[in-house]
KEGU-744879 format. One record per residue (C-alpha): x, y, z; residue in one letter. Coordinates in steps of 0.001 Angstrom, whole numbers, plus 500000, padded with zeros to 6 digits. Layout:
// residues N
XYZA
...
//
This chain:
// residues 914
393233419162149803X
392709421070146148X
391794424643145627X
390610425816141921X
390233429229140643X
390030431139137289X
393382432728137699X
395343430036139317X
395672426221140968X
397456425710143999X
397716422727146427X
398690422788149925X
400217420005152335X
401027420052155960X
404129418287157142X
406248418524160628X
404274421544161337X
404964423419158491X
402272424377155610X
403772424042151934X
401339425894149679X
402341425542145972X
400745427944143292X
400736427245139773X
399915430842138108X
398127430654134463X
400568433925133863X
403258435954135269X
401005438700135898X
398676436746137727X
401048435217139806X
402722438337140796X
398976439792141660X
398274436756143752X
401572437116145691X
401070440927146505X
397340439951147937X
398670437275150202X
401414439088151746X
398804442704152091X
396944439951153969X
399437439547157030X
400141441355160195X
404186442169160169X
404219442385163800X
403298438934164061X
405235437548160664X
408679437639159204X
408163437445155198X
411052436311153376X
411172436316149419X
413842433888148056X
414967434315144648X
417759431972142718X
419713435466141427X
420731439195141854X
419114440484139040X
415925438350139655X
415562439835143404X
415676443223141999X
413156442884139481X
410992441370142506X
411376443866144444X
410286446520141901X
407014444488140724X
406118444032144362X
406350447511144860X
404382448451141784X
401829446614143979X
401816448404147151X
404251445646148553X
406947447287151013X
410744445663150134X
413862445373152011X
416240444162149438X
419605442157150177X
421236440974147228X
424713441909147534X
427185442812150353X
427429446158152412X
428921447551155602X
425081447949156379X
423983444544156293X
423989443532159951X
422555446844160936X
419616446725158693X
419287442881159308X
419519443112163164X
416363445998162548X
414402443822160495X
414494440840162904X
413340442769166007X
410541444032163552X
411536447558163312X
411292447561159377X
408136446182158267X
408805444873154822X
409302441914152729X
412996440640152915X
414114440056149371X
417264437743148819X
418986435483146710X
420565432453146933X
424322434260147024X
423304435661150287X
422495432595152229X
426075432214153546X
425949435493154919X
422471434900156437X
423433431852158054X
425623434006160435X
422805435981161852X
421652434179164705X
418693436099165529X
416937435560161974X
414073433241161735X
411400433674159055X
407854431976159587X
406601432721155778X
409199431919153591X
408485432394149493X
410138431026146902X
409860432813143313X
410468429524141585X
410530426116142158X
414387425172143058X
415997422310143060X
415513420059146185X
419071420384147714X
419123424304147155X
415079423879148832X
416508422216151685X
419263425016152081X
417043427815151959X
414775426547154623X
417652425606157138X
419230428932156572X
415807431057156956X
413581428968159228X
415454427684162450X
412469428081165072X
409422426318165026X
408050428023168144X
405600429743165746X
403622428527162976X
405930428338159658X
404382428576156566X
406394428150152946X
405297429299149785X
406305427912146323X
405714429526142913X
405812427217140115X
405362428263136284X
402612426513134016X
404316424207131549X
402031424779128639X
401805428837128756X
405511428547128606X
405811426223125765X
403110428600123747X
405300431686124671X
408515430127123470X
406451429025120250X
405258432659119636X
408792434377120099X
410654431563118068X
410653432484114285X
409688429882111912X
412414427422110595X
413000427388106706X
411963424166105327X
416008423678104339X
416315422673107839X
414270419980108162X
416524417320107160X
419526418413110067X
416945418733112839X
415992415070111813X
419455414135111935X
420113415787115144X
417297414348116482X
418472411007115332X
421743411333116844X
420732412797120395X
418002410824120844X
419289408346123377X
421146411047125001X
417617413117125539X
415952409657126939X
418423409569129410X
418607412910130417X
414753413099130574X
414902410166133337X
417608411773135298X
415504414748135313X
412622412916136485X
414525411234139016X
415513413996140510X
411890415892140522X
411041415394143845X
408313416836146747X
410369419099148945X
408321417410151648X
408530414326153046X
405050412558152721X
404126409198154311X
404404406987151202X
402070404089150941X
402578403010147417X
405898400745147315X
408011399936144466X
410253397142143775X
412583396248141353X
414579393106139835X
417215394386137221X
421117394286137276X
421044391542139245X
419166393616142356X
416702393472144277X
415372397491145184X
412552398060147456X
411578401893148155X
408273404367148696X
410065406245146197X
409942405774142558X
413591404798141441X
415364405454138084X
418389403518137228X
421897405726136104X
424367404006133500X
427413405725134852X
428119409059137049X
427680411362133919X
423768410589134339X
423456412116137476X
422854415570136857X
422903416379140619X
426398415408140980X
428679418465140517X
431262418300137376X
434067418165140033X
433116415354142023X
432372413417138301X
435787414491137521X
437681413436140291X
435706410088140299X
436619409448136585X
440265410323137671X
439836407173140300X
437954404965137894X
434599404934139359X
431953404568137385X
433445405970134484X
432096403543131824X
429316401573133883X
428564401933137419X
428266398467139084X
425092396990140008X
423980398588143279X
425396401944142051X
422992402176139311X
420302402518141694X
421926404412144889X
423791407271142951X
420732408929141576X
419021408463145020X
421960409491147738X
422384412460145447X
418898413620146109X
419309413279149668X
417165410278150719X
418334407265152980X
419903404148151797X
420768400541152636X
422916398470150373X
423395394562151375X
426167392759149170X
429048390495148771X
432619392084149326X
433631394235146352X
430856395542145045X
431233399060145182X
428853399408148216X
431157402089149784X
430739403847146576X
427085403989146632X
427274406918149033X
430741408664149123X
430463410864145957X
427154412564147433X
428639412716151204X
431838414542149551X
429910416916147295X
427658417396150496X
430285418750152696X
432324420856149765X
428641422462149922X
428311422544153927X
432285423760153956X
431464426756152222X
428335427579154214X
429874427385157390X
432974428636157356X
432111432372158142X
430283431384160927X
432440431633163973X
430073430133166492X
429159427178164539X
430563423885165797X
430538419917165167X
430679417861161777X
428734417783158871X
428738414024158359X
429652411296160241X
430989408227158678X
431084405086161353X
433530402316160297X
434492398686161617X
437995398829161888X
440970401272161369X
442243399477158076X
438789399949156538X
438727403658157837X
442282404463156554X
440509403230153098X
437478405454153215X
440076408212154235X
442318407936151233X
438899408307149306X
437550411281150798X
440684413215150625X
440488412555146422X
436752413562146240X
436649416906148898X
437800420186147480X
441764421425148298X
441014424966148656X
442046426843151686X
439386427404153964X
439023427919157607X
436996424433158080X
438549421293158279X
437210418653155762X
437939415628157352X
438710414428160929X
439848411026161771X
439714409479165378X
440965405633165381X
443049406164168466X
441886406455172188X
444427408549173296X
443559411439171102X
439619411666171873X
440425414852173921X
442197416471171136X
439538415743168630X
436890416693170636X
438758419997170752X
438832420208166960X
434934419260166740X
434239422457168922X
434522424365165912X
432697423510162426X
434156420941160440X
433274418299157422X
433482414661157652X
434133412922160992X
435889409264160313X
435546406903163208X
434218403907164933X
431200403076166988X
433285402814170206X
435204406079169977X
431977407759168630X
430618407219172156X
433355408280174296X
432529411455171911X
429247411889173191X
430291411852176761X
432157415069176196X
429425416745174851X
427971419047176891X
426186422295176676X
428675424242177817X
431003422463175537X
429147421283172186X
430573418909169953X
427749417601168038X
425791420152166114X
422095418333165257X
421360420972162422X
424585420851161357X
424945417044160569X
423487416458157299X
424582412843156999X
425508409751158647X
426826406554157165X
427501403471158545X
429797401472157081X
430177397364157699X
427203397098159700X
427363393617160235X
430903393437161220X
430132396054164037X
426844394168164977X
428995390821165642X
431465392611167544X
429864394871169779X
426093394906169418X
425971397224172916X
427734400067171554X
425819399667168149X
422581400311170123X
423646403121172096X
425263404946168928X
421688404233167324X
419701405149170195X
422012408530170439X
421737409189166778X
417077409019166635X
417522411082170274X
419999413595168248X
419053413519164695X
415786413113162470X
416457410970159798X
414220412776156850X
415222414072153374X
414927417881154590X
417107417150157577X
419343414114157946X
420362411375155533X
420839407928157174X
422952405376154616X
423948401873155892X
425945399499154190X
427057395988154887X
427760392335153987X
425071391015155789X
421225392211156922X
420931392875160290X
417594391747160781X
416988392678164303X
418565396479164357X
417166397145160466X
413492396385161729X
413952399159164237X
415261401753161736X
413013400847158562X
410196402459159732X
411540405712161101X
413004406349156891X
410272407091154845X
412534407512151716X
414815404620151981X
416160402722149491X
416890399078150261X
418990397371147600X
419973393760147864X
423195392269145505X
422711389175147550X
419506387360147001X
419955384843149859X
420448387888152112X
417094389234150731X
415436385926151697X
416090386848155499X
414291390166155116X
411063388592153363X
411107386101156035X
411869382421153894X
412434379629156140X
415467377188155085X
414931373419155840X
417190370541155264X
415882367190153944X
418558364870154669X
418451361718152404X
420254359802150271X
420764359221146345X
418902355819146394X
415867357555148513X
415800361415147067X
413175360603144488X
410844358429146676X
410910361376149252X
410624364014147115X
407701362611145699X
405933362130149483X
406679365841150097X
404990366801146853X
401970364557147286X
401682366114150862X
401906369538149458X
398970368320146708X
397068367349149438X
397322370813151594X
396088372162148083X
392576371759148992X
392919373836152463X
395488376245151468X
396805377022147732X
400602375931147559X
402615377286144546X
405772375311144354X
408964375495142217X
411390372743141918X
414754374249140929X
417619371483139634X
421262371687138183X
420888370892134686X
418360370390131786X
418667366840131999X
417715366933135621X
414734369011134962X
413498366664131771X
413964363576134689X
411751365238136876X
409247366348134383X
408590362516133833X
409189361899137187X
406255363670138598X
404020362531135652X
404403359327136591X
402571360194139761X
400008362344138209X
401802365676139310X
401084368200136628X
404068370628135969X
405624373095133654X
409303372825132711X
411610375924132437X
414486374961131026X
415417377481128531X
414654380918127168X
411651379368124524X
409247378383127150X
408869381344129567X
405064381591128506X
404868378785130993X
405351380698133852X
402251382649133062X
400466380002132598X
401644378724136122X
400548381383137917X
397670382558136047X
396174378696136267X
393199377813138059X
393646376389141551X
395075373078140705X
398545371574142154X
401075372497139162X
405094372383140096X
407238374589138117X
410809373304137468X
413285375487136755X
416884374861135549X
419966376516136698X
420279377945133118X
416797379737133462X
417320381059136902X
419182384551135894X
416830384995133060X
413632385054135587X
413550388463136587X
409471388810137337X
408595385831138847X
404844386135140974X
404895384885144898X
405684381149145434X
404774379139148656X
407876376518148590X
411251376310146736X
412703372743146863X
415688372430145508X
416348369072143992X
419934368896144309X
422316371347145621X
423743374126142756X
427509373905141179X
428880376100143981X
427616378820146461X
427258381448144267X
425224379718142036X
422687378362145048X
422342382029146145X
421274383244142969X
417955380283142875X
416556382704145605X
416281385304142897X
413099383051141913X
411292384975145712X
411083388237143625X
407311388284143939X
407401387271147454X
410198390371147900X
407739392282145666X
404481391423148164X
406610390752151272X
404838387210151568X
406999384787153817X
408003381138152168X
409986378424152881X
412512376760150580X
413651373012151338X
416989371538150560X
417461368342149452X
421359367244150358X
422987363661150983X
424877362820154188X
427952363243152216X
426992366588150985X
429500368213153505X
429943371722151945X
426700372655150916X
425131371719154719X
427993373447156015X
427550376905153982X
423494376527155026X
424559376235158600X
427003378736158596X
424402381574156975X
422020380424159253X
424501381037162295X
425832384360161080X
421913385828161099X
421544384822164326X
419658381660163629X
420303378374166174X
421411375479163802X
419412372002165016X
421451370172166863X
421381366906164183X
422938368719161364X
425867369969163458X
426599366110164367X
426311365552160750X
430040366513160211X
431487364978163570X
429660361748162757X
431336361599159333X
434899362132160618X
434321359603163237X
433490357003160734X
436388357687158501X
439043357790161704X
437420354276162452X
438467353187159221X
441985354971159404X
442656356223162495X
444620359268163006X
447229358430165663X
449910360903165206X
447473363882165194X
446837365960167867X
443050365994169530X
440780368272167872X
440255371353170389X
436928372457168960X
436043368287170054X
437123369116173571X
435657372810173884X
432092371739172309X
431972367821172071X
431294367876168154X
433417369584165494X
431548371913162717X
434968373260160787X
434279373081157282X
437517370849157013X
439729369599160032X
442673367513159826X
442896366665163694X
441981363405165614X
438230362938166591X
438680360151168624X
439683359826172004X
442059357521173665X
441326356006177035X
443992358135178815X
443086361361177828X
439753361191179517X
440923361397182905X
441290365161184092X
444686366192185765X
445380366084189262X
445878369846189842X
442108370226188526X
440109371492191317X
436850369312192317X
433148370937192478X
432568374359194053X
433865377753193970X
437289378943192750X
439359382481193070X
441997383133190165X
444184385161188526X
443491385604184531X
447242385119183128X
445360385560179442X
442048386318178014X
442166383921175240X
438817384300173635X
435660385971175298X
434873382098176666X
438048380481177291X
441203382108179433X
444277381083180816X
444096381738184529X
446282380595187908X
444567380017190933X
445038382333194144X
446294379093196106X
449836379283194319X
450023383085195638X
452495385956194079X
456114386049194926X
457059389127192716X
456023390519189021X
457987389981186006X
456822392583183224X
453633393020184761X
452875389418185226X
452361387667188516X
455150385089189288X
455111382522191757X
457654380925194258X
457962378078191941X
458550380269188641X
461338382784190692X
463123379725191208X
463080378141187594X
463850381966186532X
467009382220188821X
468262378848188192X
468101378636184607X
469715382348184110X
473321380684185208X
474170379473182001X
475698376163183550X
472303374829184312X
470918375425180622X
471360372050179388X
470113371353175721X
467179368357175664X
468395366138173067X
465887363939171005X
462863365250171957X
459809363788172303X
456119364034172168X
454749364141176158X
458431365197177598X
458406368118180156X
460915370541179436X
462060374240179857X
461591376922177209X
462275380403177028X
459004382277176157X
458528386411176461X
461900386606178209X
460862384170180939X
462119380713182014X
459190378321182131X
458197374601182181X
456588373275178882X
455450369719177769X
455888368522174094X
452593367814172289X
453756367298168465X
456557366913166276X
457098369066163079X
459569368669160183X
462343370696159963X
463598370418163965X
460427372128165121X
458691370701167582X
454634372006169132X
454722372638172681X
452162373832175569X
452412376237178250X
452063374815181670X
452852377468184393X
452571380820182749X
449747380010180204X
447947377453178076X
448936378589174546X
450290375923172252X
453353377321170325X
455526376119167760X
459572376530168598X
462637375062167134X
464170371955169142X
467268373902169698X
465040376252171940X
464175373176174663X
466394372737177889X
466407369993180346X
463957370351182834X
466009369931186444X
464725366926188617X
463537369761191458X
460975371047189266X
459595367354187712X
457218367363190974X
455675370379191483X
452154370814190195X
451492372908186814X
449936375842187963X
448223377269184960X
444634375945184297X
442338376166180426X
439410377760182149X
435928377925179626X
432558379006180134X
430356375673179211X
428354375922176005X
429556379628175452X
429591380069171462X
430406382463168776X
427653381946166195X
429832380761163300X
430835377281161976X
434540377680162733X
433896378823166440X
436419381100166092X
435771384586167809X
437010388100166165X
439828389764167067X
437684392825167687X
435221390999170460X
438529389255172451X
439269393329172535X
435739394242173882X
436226391619176633X
439504392630177471X
438414396505178093X
435488396074179351X
435978393077182207X
439152391727182304X
440525395891182327X
443118396270184979X
442682399618187046X
445474402290187773X
447274401461190812X
445951397658191108X
448652395487189201X
446287392026189123X
442808391220189606X
440887388194191438X
437975386472189750X
435693384178191016X
433863381089189121X
431880378250190274X
433443374615188435X
430462372825186526X
432797369748185465X
436544369147184610X
437062367498180952X
440646366607179406X
442675369569180439X
439955372103180921X
437806373391183602X
434600374162182911X
432362376609184760X
429064378048184792X
429951381802184574X
432856384410185827X
432435386941188082X
434537390237189005X
434986391751192672X
432037394078192000X
429784390636191251X
429284391608187516X
428843388533185462X
430978388050182169X
428287385714180239X
425757388742179975X
428299390956178735X
429429388377176053X
425603387525175020X
424352390864175211X
427175392502173100X
428451389791170678X
427199387085168143X
427021384201170428X
424645381657172118X
424699378906175028X
424748375590173613X
423275373538176648X
424017370036174967X
427908370566175374X
428384368511178747X
426259365561177210X
428036365613174169X
431468365605176051X
430265362474178464X
429156360922175154X
432841361428173657X
434660360031176487X
432292357246176907X
433408356487172941X
436875356664173896X
439034353803172352X
442019351817173854X
445314353588172419X
447322350374172310X
444985348593170404X
444787351194167732X
448347351761167679X
448628348206167032X
446374348251163983X
447912351161162937X
451225349337162338X
450317346210160781X
448431348570158287X
//
C-alpha cells in the first residue's frame, strides 16, 4: 500500500511477521520531525526502540537532533566500562529512551543475551548485508510485533543541493571533462550495472515475475532481475581482500567463467543459487568466495561471545578427495588473523565424529563434511550439548549433489529434511547453494518453491531439458528409409496442426543437409524456412509470427550457437546425429523459448541401427536421470554384437559377465564373447535347487552380487576373521609344508590348481591365458573373484582335494540393476551396503543370511531377495538409497540366451578352418 503527504512519501511492507516502512523525506529537517513524531507516539513501557547509524559521528549528531525535538536518547557509540550495566537497565525497561548505536557497536551488542528491539530505525538505507546483520543482532525474538523503519534520502533534492554547493567550472575545463568522460564511460557503465544488481529489497517478497536469460552459453532463471559481471572486480560487494586472494589463485582475474558471470553478483548479495554444468566449468568457485567472505565477517562478530556455538557455514561434499580440494581453496581465501574462533573444521573420518562435535560446541566458521557424517553429528546435537545454532548458520552449500544422490538417496533426503526443519532458506536468513553435474529433478521440485530468491543456472543445455520436461524419443531407421520416415512423421504433424498448433524445428549437421531437406519438404508441399548462416535469421521472426500454417524451421549445426532467443517449439526433430556428443547437446539451446515459458515439448532423434555411440549416449543420459530405457533400445547393442560374432566367433575370449548377469550387454564397447557354448548352459553340481538357503557372506562384490558360502559346510576355524571350513583347513595345513608345494607346469584353461591368495592356500580354476606368462584365475572356495596372477604362483592340486565340492557360490539378486549403461555400481554404493546391511556387530564374527532361490544359471545363483536375522531385506535398502531399478526381463532374456547356445566343437572347427 502507498501513503502520500506534503512532507514525505512512504511505503509499507509486511513480511514474516515484521512490518517494514520505508520513508523518503523531501528534506532532512522534515525527516527528523517525522521521526520524532513517530517515536513520541510510542509507549516505552511496551516498545524497545533503537536507532542505528553507520558511523559514531553520525549517531552523535542524530542524538543531538532528536534531543532538540524532545526525544530522550541513550547514546552507545563507543566501548565503556558501564556499557553492560547501562544496556541491562535499558533492556529491563528502567531507562525510557531511544537506544542510539552505530555499526561499530554491533559485535558488542551481540553479546547481550537480553537485548531484543521490536522497533528498529535505520538512519539511512544500508547495504543488504549490513541491513541483515543489524536485524539479526538487535531483533532476536518474534514474540511481540516487530517493526522496522528505514529513512531514505530523495535523489533529486540531494542533486540540487550538490549543484548549489558546487562552484561553476570555468570554460577551459570543458575539454578536459569531455576527455575524462570518454575515458571512463565504459567503467561507469560497468559500475552502474554493478550498483543496480546490488540494490535489492531487504525483505524477501513472493515475486511473481520471472526472468530468464540465454547468454554466455548459459540458461538462467530467477524471480529476481540479474546483472552479469565480467570479472571478480565488477562485484562491488566483494571485499578487496577476497578479490586479491582470488587473483593470486588466478580465479576470475581476467574474465569470469560462463556460470560465474551470473553467480558471483547474485551469491554475494546473499541469495540462493543452483548451478548445473559440466566438469571443470567453475561451479565450486561460484559460491566459495562469497561463503569465505561471509565467514570472515561472522568470525569477527562471534569471537567475543562465549555462549555462541556451531558453524556459520556448512559445506557438504561428495567424497574425501573433493573435500580436501575445497578445504585448500577455503584456506587460501579465509583470513589468517589470530582469533579465538576456528575458521575451518573438516570431518571426513568416522572415528573423530565425537572430537569434532566437541569443537562445534564453540563458534566456528566453516564445517566441511559429507552427508553421512553430518547426520552423525545431528544425532549428537542435543538441548544440553547443542552443536548447530540455527541463528548462526548463514550459508549451506551442497557440492556435487548428483553424486551424493546416486550413492545414498536416503541420507540426502534425511539431511534435507533436517535443514528444512532447522533453517529458513531466505535472503535474510540462511543462504542455500547447490551445484552439480546433473539436475536432480525429484529433489529440486521439492526445494524450488522454498527458495524465492533462487538463481538457476544451466551450463549444459541438455540438463536444462530435464528441468523443462522435454521427452526424448528415438526413431530407429536406416539410411535408405530415413527420408521417407521423416516425411511421414512431418505429414502426421501437419494433420495435427488443425487440432493443435505444431511448431516444428528440424536440425541437421551441415548446410548441405539443410539445403537437401528444404528440397525434400518442398517435394511434398511442406513449407519451410532454412536457417543456415547469419544472413537469414530474420526468417525466425517470420516463422514464429506466421499465421496458423504448418511451417518447418530447418536449422544446421553451424547456426545453433547464434540462436539465443528462440520462441517456444512443440517438437525438435534431429534428422541425423551431430558430430560429437557436446555438439548434439548444444542443439537443445533451441528450447530457450520453452525454458522461458516453462512449456513442455518433445525431441525425436533419428538414428540408424549402426549408430551405436549416439544411442548409447542417449540411453545413458536417460538412466542417469532415473528414466527407464525401453527394452528394444537396449537389445540393439546385444543384437549387433551377436550378429558380428556369428560372422567372426570369439573362440578365445571369456564370456561377457554382463550378459551372464542381465541377459544382454549394454556396454559402450565390449571385447568379450556374447554367444554361449552348449556346455556353458548347465549349472554346476553344487548349486542348490528351489527353496530357501542359509549362508555366510564372504565378500560383498556389489549391492546386488555377493560371494557366499552355505552354512551346510560349517566353520572349523577362523583365518584373518574369515571362516574356514574343514576342507580349507586341510588345504592350508597341507601346503604349508614346502615339500607339498609342486609348481604347475604348462597351465591350461579349465585346469584346477592351488594359489596362495590373502595369505591363504585355496583352490582356483584357470579361466584364460594372458601374455607374459600370466593367467586369469577364479576363486572356488574363499570367494568368486577373477584375478590375474603369474603362472609361477600356481601349484598342483593334490588328488585328495580334487573331488570335493567347490564351497563358494556367486549369488545375485535377480534384476537389481544400477541406473547406468555400464551397469557398474559406484564404490560409495558398495560401501553403503557393506556398512548398513552386512556390517559385523561387535562380538559376532560372522552373520547368517537367508534368501529364496529364484533360479540358477551358468555359475550364478539368482535369488529374489536377501534377508538378515532380523528380517530386514536388502532389495528395499538398495532401491530406496541408490540409483537402481528392478529389471523384470532378466530371466526371460537369460533363457533366450541359453536357448541360442551354439555347439562349441562346430564353432571351434570353423574357426580353425578360417
